[in-house]
C-alpha angles and dihedrals in degrees: 000000000000135000112268133166126236101278138129105301132188126207122253107179118227135186122236096174093120122060111213110258095234091052089051092050095047095043092051093048095048096039109028093166093046130230131249090266093050094045091052092049091051096046101038098025109204103009096194126027123207092236090064091069099048092114090059096059134055121243094240137045134066114336111259133210119281108282091201090059092044089053092054090046091053092050091047088047093056090041090064096030093240129164118240091260094049090049093051088050088050092057090053099043110024113092095197091052089052089050092051090044093047091236130155114248093247096049107133095215121211145282114284090233088073092074092056090053091047093052089050088059090049088055091063122093097340096300091147088061090052088051088058090047092057091051093048089049092054090047090053090049087053093052092243093115137031138173119258121034121092133316134176134203136201137157138222137192124261125203118226122245091243135082119272107248135193116231089259092051088046097059091041092052091045091056092042093051090049092050090051092052093045091049090055096041100045117355093172092059094046097045098079092049096056117108125212093246096051095084089062096041101043106012094097139025111305111243115166122178127182109326117220108239097050124231093348091058091050092049092050092049092045093050093047086055088046093056093047092051093046089055090058093045094050092050093046089053097044117116091243093052119104105262092225093065094069090051093060108115096233092047090055089047090051088053094052094045090055091049088054098045107029142050140181117247128214093274091055095255125138111249135190113241119242117231095261094051094057123115114257116279094252090062100048128061127224100216135033089217095057113026091180090073120098135178117249138173122203115177106302094347123093122177147151114230138046145323126233128201120203123192119191139179116249104185122142118247091029136079116265103247133182107243101172138032127186126180118195140166111280091249094061108105124226095243089059090063103052098087092040092057092046093050092047093048090050090055090053091046090239103116114145128226090230126022115198116205138153129253094278092069099041131089128146086250092056093047091051093046093048091054097041102043102030107015092238125143109228108208115193138112118276115225106268127238106281096191119128091246093051093046093048091046089224132090130030113318121185091271091065092067116082111219122219100200092180095058096027095238139127128206125215124221088256092056100254114143121225118253100200134053118169141144118271133190121205122179092336096313129112120239137161116237117214119194131186126215113276091223092056093050097044090054096042111118092211096047097127088061090054107039138004092211115109096206111017127080126242115279130188131199113215131187110263098255137040094238091054093047090049092049090050093050095045095047093047087055099042095048089066093058120095093230091060095046088052091054092047095048089086089072089077090073093072087065088061090052091052091048092049093053093044095050105032101031106029098247097152097070126044118238094203143036125253133039097263094051090045089053088053088056092049092050094051092044089055094049090047084053089053093050091052092048094046091048091051090048093051093047099097095177110120113246114247107246118236112253112246117246121247091252091053089049091050093050091049088052093050092050 
């Protein structure tokens, strides 16, 4: 390796199959028991070959560094939670890293800026996912991973690499960022538009605490910022303005922010939107410096950033390895990712026989699709019946009504047959509504156990097909059984994986801005987790048992 700048590079594939003899002798002498980097090299040989990165580099230009080595350095960097500078220093000074990379002891390494440029390449066209595929293929060839078996999935929140902003700070920062970009792009055009107070308002980072005057003061300050921003937008879209100004990224972000947070009233005045009049969170961004970040609330957790879904194998006699990583906007719900995860695993030929997930990923439709399309058993709790009767544990819940799908009828516990069967749509979802005759319900002697309405008959909302209804009914019954709960208990292990990646590898906070770069971080983090777990699996040395304290010894003797 040699020190290079970030310029146009071409790929000149190199072979690193053989580790220099002097490096082997020194590494074995210094680390006789090996390190994770050395164990991975010994078991998996060369983890990444240069030819596997041919699509990331042009065929002409100055020869670049070995992308296979850079990929391994990136994974080792995340395994030890190093910065770029620390990782480049480790390549120069760590004997075990030189062993894993197949470098001479006197190799000078490279400049740390190369790692940033390499990650930028990984962010293009799903290259990071292909990097994970290469690792998984090596693990399959080594017998440490196989398709089938069991897998589990869960998600956690990821904080964006930007400052959390209130709405008032957001519009102020959006205007400040646009003014800075315009001042650099065309200062002569911007100069006549600047007002005397703008230097104080937008000349430095916007930080607004609690304003005296309450909500009225906030609205006044926001609408003042709105008028200033609208002045810039009107001038940029004027016929006499240079066309390239309205194409500047921060100017476009300013325009979007004003659409999200302001409106024109009937008198043509720019007004600040109240909270209830805002666009939904998945349509508006939370920072002008990372427009992929969105605000989300899940139970007691509120954050601005992303969400990452990790899927890992959980077979006995093999290490537990992360086989799939998905990074989404924070507002994307878990249930929206179930089919995507299965489809991606099918492309990699890594589908499980049984996929264990929590209730956020499971619906009867997903259980049916997983079995029909991929032959996968999706094991997870189905949302229970939330009706008043089911919650109270008394009365007639939906499960007490036998359904005759052939004749499109339901029968109540008292023997009455339904009189109405029609399609129903609730919140964008299809159901079947079943109603009983009003006369039958009013005359029923156990009516209080069936419905609380004084005048209306009992009605049921069923899933749209017999198969989905039977899946829902069967799973609601099964998940109360002890055997099902024993099978499902293995799902708890994914919580440990998320905790390990958060605590040891910095998964909780994004290092970079933007969804694509954040996904690269998550893939490298998952690969770092795999290296640590494979190394632990290969380390056959028995662990030294902790010596019992005198008190524990005394207790044992007394027992």
